[in-house]
N, C-alpha and C positions, 0 to 999 in steps of 0.2 A: 303314196307308194315310195319306198326308199330306192336308192340308186341300185343296190343289189337286186331288189325285186324287179326293177325296171329292166335290167339286163337279162334277168332270168326269163321275163315275159318275152323280150325280144328274141331270146334263144328258142323259146317254144314256137314263136311265130315263124322263125326261119325254118324249123323242122316242118311245121304245117305247110309252109310254102313249097318245100321240096317234095312233100308227098302229093300236094295238089299238082305240081308240075309233072311229076312222074305219071300221073293219071291224065295229063293233058286237060285238067279241070280249071286252070286259071282263066282261060278264055271265057268260061261260062260265067265269070263274075262281072263281066262288062254290062251291067244293067243300068248304069247311070250315064251312059254315053261314052265317048272316047276318053280313055284314061290319060292323065298327064304324062309328059316325057319321062319323069322319074319312075313312075309306075311301070311304064313299058320297059325301061332299062332294067328295073328290078326283076321283071318277069323273065327277060332274056337270061339274066344271071342265074335265076333259079332253075331254068331249063338246063343250063350248062352243068350245074352242080347236082342235079337231081338223080343222075345215074340212069340206068337202063329204064326205058318206059315200061310201066306196068301193063301186063296183058289183060285185055278185057275178059271178065268172067262171064261165062254163058248165063244168060238170063238175068244179068245184073241190071239195076235200074238206070245206070248211066255213070259217066266218069266222076262227076262231083260226088254222087252218092257212094261210089266205090271208094273214093279218097277219104271221105268222112268215116266210112266204116273201118278203114284201115287205121285211122287216127285214134279211134276208140270211143268210149261211152259219152264223154262230154260233147264230142263233135257230132255224134249221131243225134243226140238230143238237140243240139243247135240246128242241125239240118231239119229235123222234124219241126222245130219251132219256126224256122224260116218258111217252111211249106205252108204255114198259115198266113204268111205275109206276102201275098201276091203283089201288093202295092209296092213292095221293095224289090223282090227278085224276079217278078214277071210270071206270066202264066206257064210258060214252058218249063222253066227251072223249078217252079213250085210243084208242078206235076211230077217231075223227076224226084224231088226231095220227099214228096208224099209217099213214095214207095220204099223209103228207107226202112229196113227191117231192124227192129230193136231186139236183136237176138245175138247173144254172145255165149262163149263157152262158160259153163258153171264154175264156181270156185269150189274148193275141196270141202268134203263133208265135215271133216274135223274143224275147219274154220267156221262153217255154218253153226255147228254146235257151240263153239266158243262164243260166237256172236249172240246166239240165243241166250246163253247163260249170263253174259255181260249185260245184254239189253234188258233182261228181266230181273237181274240182281239175285238170281237163284239158280241152283244146279238144274240142268236140263231134266234130270231124273225126277225132280220134284214136280215138274210141269207135264211131262209126256212119258208115256210108256215106251214109245219108240218114235223116231223121226226118220223117215225114209230118205232116199237120195233125191237130189234136185230133179224136178220134173220140167221146169222151164226157167231159163236164165235170160235176163235182159240187161240193159246197160246199168241200171241202178240197183236191182235186186234180183233174187231168185226165189222160187217157190218150192216147198217140200210138202209132202203129205205126211201127216203125223197123227198119233192117237193120244188123246189126253189121258192123264192118270186119274183114277177114281179119287174123289175128294168129298168126304161127307156124303150128302145125298146125290151128288152129281155123278152120273154114270159115265164111263169112258165113251168117247165118241171120236169120229174121224174129223180132222180139221185140216185146213190149208195154212201153212206158216210161210209168210213172206219175210225174207231176211235181206237187209241192205248189204251190199258188197263191202268188205272190209276196206277202210280208208277212202271210200268213195267221196265223202265230203271234202277231204283235203285235195283229192285229185280234181274235183270240179272247181274248187276255189282257185287252184293254180291255173287251170285252163281258162276260167272266166277272166282272170287278170290279164291273160294274153289277149283275149278277145276285146277287153276294155282298152288295152293299149293300142290294139289295131284300130278300134273305133276312134280313139282320140287322134291317131295319126291321120286317118282318113279325113276326118273333119278339118284338121289343121292344114293338110296339104292339098285337099281337093274340095274346093268350096261348093261345087254343085251337089255334093253328097249331103250337105247340111239340111236340105229340105226333107231328107229321109231320116234324119236324126239317128245316126248309127249308135251313138253312145246310149241314147234312151232305149233303143231296141235291145242292145246287149244287157242293159240293166234290167229291163222287163223280163228277159229270158232267164237271167240269173235269179231273180226273185221267184219266178215260176218253179225253177229247179229246186231251190231251197225249200219251198213248200212241199214239193213232191218227195223230198228226202226226209220229211217228218211223217212217218207212217201213222201217227195219231191223227193227222189231218185227213189222210185217206180213210181211216176208220170213221171219222166224223162225217165224211162225204157219203159213205155207205149208209150210215145211220140216218142222215138227212134224206137220202134217196128212198130208204125203206119207209120213212114216215110219209113222204110224198106219194108213194105208190101203194100204200097199204090197202087201198080199195080197188086196185087194178087186178083183175082176175087173170090177165094174160102176161104179167110181168112180175119178176121178183128179184131180190138181191140176197146174197148170203148174210147170215147173222154174224155180227162182230163178237168175238170173245174178248171182252175188254180186260179180263183178268190176265190174259196172256198177250196183251198188246202194249207196246211202248214206242218210243220215238223211232227205234231201229227195227222193231219186230211188229208184224201185224198177223193176228190169228183170226181166221174166220171159219165158219161152217164149211165142211167139205161138200162140194156140189157133185152129186151123182147124176150126171146128165150127159147128153151127147153134144160134142162140140159142133158148131155150125160149119166148120171146114171139112166135116166128114159126111158128105151127101149120102154115101153108101150106107152108113150107120143110121142116119135119119130115115132113109127109105126103109131099111130093115125093121126099124122100130114102128113103122106105120104112121109116122108123123106127116101131117098134111103140109107139104112144102109151100104151097100157094098161100095158105092161111098164115103160116109162119112168116112169110115174106111181108104180108100185110101187117102183121103184128109188129115187125121191126120198124116199119115206116111210121105206123101210128103211135107206137110207144115213144119214139124219138120226138115226134112233133108234139105229143102230149106233154112230155117232160119240158120241152123248150117253151111252149106257149102257156100251158097251165101253171107249171111250177117255176119257170124261169131258171131251171137248174138241170143241165143235161150232161150225160156221159159224152165226153169229147174224144173218145178213143174206141169207138164201137166197131173194131175190126173183127173178123171171124174168130180169131184166137181168144177174144174176150167175151164171146157170146155162146150160150148153150141152150139146149131145149130139153125139157123133161119129157116123160112119156106122154103127158097130156098136151104137149105142144106149147107149153108155157115158156116164154123167153126169160132167160136168166143171164144177168150181166156180172162180170167180175172186173177187177183192176180199175179202180177209181182214182188213179193218180192224176189224171188230167180231166178236169171238169170245166164246163162252160156255164156262165151266168148271163141272164138277160134281165134288164130292168123292166118294170111294167111298161114303160114307153117302148122299149125294144120288142117286147112280146106283142103289144098291140100292133106295132109296125109290121112284124112278121105275119101275124094273122091277117091283117088287112091286105097285105101284098098277095098272099096266097089266095085269099078269098076273091080279091080283085081279078087275078089272073084266071081263076076258075070260072068267074062270071064275065070275063073280058071287059071289065069296067076300068079302063086305063086312066080315065080322068080321076077316078077315086084313088087309084094307086099313086098317081102324081100328087094329088092333094095331101095324101098321107105323108109323103116325103117332106113337103113344105111344113105341114103341121108339126112334125117331129123335130123340125129345125135342122134336118140333115142337109137340105138344099137351101141356100140363101134366098131371101125374098126378092132380090133383084132379078132372079131368073123367071122364066115364064112357065106357069103351070100347064098351059095348053101345049107349048112346045115340048115340054118334058113328057106329057102324055103321048104326044106323037112318037117320041123316041121309044116309049114303053110299048106302044102298039107294034113298032118294028121288031121288038123282041118277042112279044106274045103271039102275034098272028101266025108266024111260021110254024109254031108247034101245034096249032089247032088242026085237028083232022089227021095228024101224023099217026103212024103205027105206034103201038104201045111201047115197043122196045126203043123207039126214037125219042120218046118224051122223057126228058131229064129235068127234074126240079132243081138239082144242084147246078146243072149247066145254066139254067135260066137265072138262078140267083147270081152266078158268076158273071153272066152277061149284064145283069142289072147293076152290079157293083162297078163294072167297067164303064157303063153308060153314065152312071151318076158322077164319075170323075169329070166327065166333060161338062157337067153342070155345077162344078165347084163344090161337090159334096166332100166334106172332110172325112178322111179314112176312119171307119168304125171297126176297130180290131175285133170286137165281140161278134160282129156280123160276119167278118171274114172267117173266124173260128167256126161259126155256125155253118157257113157254106162249105168249109173244108170237111167238117164232120158229116154233112149231108152227102158229100161225094162218097165217103166211105160207106155210109149207111145204104145208099142206093146200090153200091157195088155188092154188098152182102146180100141185100134183098133180091137183086137180079140174078145172083148166083143160084138162089133157090127157085126163082120163077123168072126165066128170061123174058116172058111176055108181060111182066108186071106193068100196069098202067099207074104211074106215080100219082096222078091227079085223082084217079078213082079211089086209090087207097087212102089218100090224104083227106079227101073231101069230108067224110063223116067227122073227123077230129076237128078240122078247121071250122066247119059250120056249127058243130056243137059248142066250140069255144066262143064263137061269135054270138051265138044265141045266149049263152050264159053271161057273157060280158056286156052285151048291148041290149039284152032282153030285160024283163021286169026284175029278175033276180040280180042282174048286174047293176041296174040302175039303183036299186036299194043299197047295194054294197057301196057304190060310188057316193051315194048320199051319206052313208055312214062314215066313209073316209073324210068327206068334206066337213061333217060335224066334228070329227076328231081333230081336224086341222084348226077349225074355229076354236075349239076348246084349248088347244095348245097356245094359240095366239092370245086368248083371254087370260090364261095363266100368266103369260109373260108380259101382258100389256102394261102394267105399272112400270116395270123396268124399261120397256121400250119408250114410254112417254117421258120418263125421267131422262133417259139418254138423249132423246130428241130435244128436250128443253135445254140440256147442257150444250148440245150442238148449236142450237139457235143463239144462245148467249155468246158462245165463242165467236161465231160468225159476225154477230152484231158488234162485238168488241173490236174485231178486226176492221170492220167497216169504219167505225168511229176513229180508229187509230190512224187513218190515212193510208192504210195498205191497200190490198186488192179490194175493190168495191163490189159489193153484192147488194142488190135492192131487196126490199122486204119480201117481194114475191119469190125471188130465188131462194131466200133463206127458208121460206115456208116449204118450198118444193124439196129442198134438201132434207128438212125435218120429216116430211112425209115419206120420202124415200128411205130414210133411216128407220122409221117406224115399221116399214114393211119388211125390212131385212132381218135375217136371223142373226144370231150372236156372231158367227164367223164373219159375215159381211159387215156387221156394225164395226168390227175391228178395222176393216179396210177403210170405212168411212172416217173413223177417227184418225187413221194414218194420213188420209187425204186432208183432213182438217188441220192436222199438225203441220203438214207440208205447206199448206196455205199460210199458216201462221209464220213459218220460217221465211217464206217469200215476202210476206208483209214486213217482217222485221228487217230483212235485207234492204227493202226499198226505203224504209225509214233511215237506216244507217247511211244510205247514199244521199 
């Protein structure tokens, strides 16, 4: 970053500090213990220059959320991102930030039409018969209802057109530079912050937003979700119009359905609200466990129901992924709590490598029992799967579990999903709703069908090893000769047994790790040469 850019970033940070001070939100940032003297002095100065204190808005989520809303789109997104990092901001602040509303005034219609034409490289009239006014506006984009123009055999149809805000990429880039500058200063001036890795957090958020601002990737997410759920009778997603989609424009099928935030309309349509609540929970768990790919922003504004009670999701800008290990971990945990098998849940944590082996499986099982037993026998409205997972993530920290961001995102999404489902059915029993999906997945994964698939995957791994075996053996031989030469040269001594072990280790590693072994071997050679020179 150049000197001018550095000063510009500092200027934006100063403005941010003033807004936070006016909302009395600076105190809320003390999540790493008492701040150093320089930070306390800076806070007092910001309070003095911030002007008149902002008045609390009725129904607002809290002072920090209000301040970020005033600061604009980038800061709203940053707050929503931090809401998924309870390990950084703490439970209370994460709960406040989770309520941030990503709603802003729309930009002008003529600007939207200009963006569509530029994004598609064609006049709007070549693509659409008409484009209506914006129906919803968020920090990154807004949505219009439009009607396509007849082309060949294709009949006109209603579509939803999502358009990025003009200049949003440049604004986000500037604001992210300010956040990166702040992160560097925090790490440099306040050493306790380094364990939370502020720079890495900001860079992760910046990459996430960059992906969200490429609407082709959102279209790809919709397409992937459509493939995953093609056999699900109770869930669907809109079809992507690829011919009218580009980096800054996303066109999808128009959804003629009832939004889930309109209970009155759902009731008028005769939709079974209890069944729909079950569908929400089961769909989310099915996507997370079966597919390892879930909608991570399932609030009421993004969910609809058709007349048959089928759930329809939109806005796939934020998605979550779980590896096969994470999916097995989630299923085993839920299955264990359903059956009160705390020792099994504990063992799963150790098997997954989330908790180090020096901890006690039995002691961790005791801690899990302290979480699980209080929810047994409670009234349905008091049973929260999301709260249980949140408590689980807290307890695992006491047993040296390394933070798993993907699990935190999962738990954050489950909080939202539970809220939506309970709004439809206040007496929803989460465990009763989840049980069929969890047990079906466990049966498929651990039953005969699952074992056959695991055997097939093992054979595929063996086949890959067999294909690469000649290269592996050749590299192992080279490594052995290098080590033997080092030993004869009077440098670092390695006996024949150690050399054979290194060769075996190298033969087991993939290409990426073989490179690391070569670097290690070359380092040993340098050390040996230095010893000879001395």
